[in-house]
N, C-alpha and C positions, 0 to 999 in steps of 0.2 A: 553563429558558427566559429569555431577558433582559428583563430587568423593563421595560416600557414600550416593548416593541418588539417586536410579535408576527411569531410566524414565517410566512413567507408561500410558499405552494405554487402553483406553476403547474399547467398541463396534465402528469398524469403516465400517458404511455403506456406500460405494461409488456407486453409480447411477448416470449418465450419464445425465445431463440436457442443457435446450436451454442456449445460447451464450449470451455474452455479457461484455460489460466495466464497470466501475464503479468511479464514485469520487462525492464529494460534499464541500466542503468546510474546512477551517481548519486552522492551524496552532496556535503554541502552545503560542504564544504571540499577537495571535490574535483574536481582539473580535467582536462580530457582523456577517454580514454577507447577501448576497443577498438575498432578500424575493425571495420564491416560486411563482412561476406564480400559480392564482387563480384555475385555473384549476386543478394542482396537489393540492392544499393547500385544496381544496371542495372533492377530493378523500376518499372513505372511508380507514381512514389510518388503519385497521387490514388489509386491501386488498393491501394499498399500498409498496412495495419494501423496500423502502427506510425506512416506521416505522416498522415494520414487522421482528422480530428474525430469525435468521440463524438456521438451527440445530448446534450443536455441535457435534462429534465423536471422541474426544480424549481429552486428559489432558497430560501436562507434568510438570516437575518439576520445580521452579523457586527459585535462589540461592536468600536470603533474602528476601521471598514473599510469600504469599499463591500459589498454583499451580496453571496453567495457563491452561484453557480450548480452544478448537479451533476446525476450522472445516479445516478437512483432505481430499484431494481426490487425487486422480491417475490413469492414463490406462496402461501405463508401467511400471510393475513390480521390472523392472529392469535397471529401466534408473537412471544412475547416478545424474541426473540435477532437483534442489529443488527449490522451489518460494515459501518466506514467503510475501506474502500480507499484505500490512499496512493500515487498513480501514480510509478511512477518517471520518468526526465529526460525522456522523450520528452513528456508530457501525458494530457491526457485523449482519450486515441485509441481506435480500435475495437480496440486489442489489450487495454486494460485495461477495456473494456467486457465482453468475452469473460469476462473475471474475475467481472466481477462479475455476469453470467447462471449461472455455472459457479456461484457462490457460492448466489447466491437458489433456486439449483434444491435445495436443502438445508434450507431454509424457512428464510434468514436474510431480514430487511431488508439490503438492501445499496445504500449511495451511494458514490462517488465526487465528491469533493469537486477541482473545475473551479479548481486552484492557480496556474496561469498564466492565468487571465481571459478563456479564448476560446484560446489559441493552441498549437499545437502544433507540434512540432518539424520541418522540411522532413527533416535529415539529422543526421547525429551534431554534427556542428559547432554546428549550432542547437542541438541538443539539451543541449549543453555552456554557451552563453550562456543558456539560458531558465533553467536550473537554478541558475550562478551570478549570476543576478540576484533570483532567489527571497527573498524575505523569510520567514525561518522564522516568527519571532514572528508574523506575521500568516497565515499557513500551520495556527501554532497553533490562532491564533482562529478561523479557517476549520473547522478540524477541531472547535473546543467549538461552533461554531454547529451544524454535523454532528451531535454528539452531540443538542444541544437538539431541532433538527431532527424527528432520530429519534423520542426521549422524547415527545415531543408527539403525536406520530401514533401511539401504542401501543407504542414499544418499549422496555424495561426494563432491558435490559442490552446495552450495546454493545460492541465491540470494534474494537481498531484490526488491519489487515493490512497490512502495507509493503513494496512489493518496491524492494533497492536505495535510488533516492533516497529513495523512500516510506518503506523500512524507518530510513536514519540519522531521518526527522523523526517516526518513530511513536517511538522514545524520547525526545524532546522532546514530544511528547503524551502519553505515557504518565506524564511526571515533573512533566505543567503541567495537563492537562486535565480537568476535573472531569466525574464519571459515566462513567468508563471502566473496563471490569470485570477485562481481560486485553488480551493483544496478541501477534500474530502477525508476526514480521519474516523476509523471505526475503533473504540475503546484503546487508546493509546494516546500516552502524553509523556512530557518531558518533565523536569522536574520543575513543579510550579512556581516554590520559591526561590529558585536560581534563574529560571530562564528568564530571558529578554523578550518581552511577548511585543514592545514597542516596535520593535523590527518588523514587524507584520504586518502589511499593509492592506492586506489582501481580502476577497470573501470568503467564509469557512463556513462548512457545515461539517458539525459533530454526531456522534449518536454511540450513546452509552447503556449498556445493560444495567438496572437497578440492582441486578443478584451479584454483579461482580465483585470479586472478592481478590484481587490485586491491588493489594493497600500501596498507598502513593502513586501509584500506576495509572488505575483505571477502576476503582471503584467509588463507589458513592460520593462519599467525602471528595475524594481527589476529583473527581470530576464537577461537585459543586464549584470546587474553587477554582478549577480551570476557567469554568462558564464566570465565575465572577472576574475575573484577572483578560478573559476577551471581552467582556465588557467595559471592561474602563478603557480598553484602545480606542474603541468608538471605528469600528471595519466598518468598510463599505455593506457589508452585509452579513450577517451571523445569525445560522438556525442550530440551536443545541437540544438534540433529539434523545428521551431516554424512553427505555423500555422494559414494563413490569414484568418480572417472572423472567429476564433472560439472562445471564450469566455470562462473564468473558468469552469473544470466540461464537456466538449464536450466529455467526452468518458464513460459520462453516459445515456442510454437509459431511466432512470428511471426520468432522468429530461429532457422532450422534450420541455423546452423553451429555450437548451441550448445544447442540444445532436446534433452530425454533427457527421451520419453514416457516410460519407465519408472518413471526415479525421480519424474517428477512426480506419477504416481498414487499410486506409496509415500509422498510427499510431501503430497498429501491426505487422505490415508487417515489420518496423522497428527492434519491440522489439524481433521478433522470431529468425533472423540472430546473434542478437547483443549475448541475450543469448548460442547461440548454440555455436558461435564462444567464449567463454569464461569460459563456464559449462561443454560441451561436452568434450574435449580432456582432 
């Protein structure tokens, strides 16, 4: 908790929702991105979960910045396990909100920081601009505030979960944010040749698709380099999972052109025991 700055909570309205996963495209240093399928682009944007803002029901203080709002959900009030979900480049939308509900159903206190401060992409080009404008150091401070927020309200061991752009951010958080206990990353990485991996001292679990074509960010070659770099760090625990015939964002059910339901289930069934091992004890 930040000294002299009490945490704030506004109305918290928790309601079970439908399940599933989420990601898109990201990376602070990566521009552009795969074009969405015609069927997805032609959908009514007001109804598309990718382009529709999620509700926000909590607020916390951020050192050196304006307060950060977020979406909080949980089922077990006494659970010591917490998860901070780091959005992909679309923003805090209804797609990533569904991910939070899915995680909360497994008895994790789950929160998503609104890193874009209320903005949600209207399309892939808008998402690119929002991502490029994101101040990663302020985003790391947002996550530190989220950790303090969860711990103030009873969580004892938080983790980060990042998808795509959020996966990149997860590495920065694992190296800088206090009181994190582990991290899970889906198809996202910092610049492998420049990032200081020696600052990461926590268990990690990573997931990449072998058909991912985001060069220098999450393609197979980058994943290989990343795995080698992490093995050199002698982390307390390291799991690196690859998925055959899976593209970037294969966990995102709102991206039908890349979503892989079967492998999404496999991936989640790897995440749950990893978290319980490192967060429950």
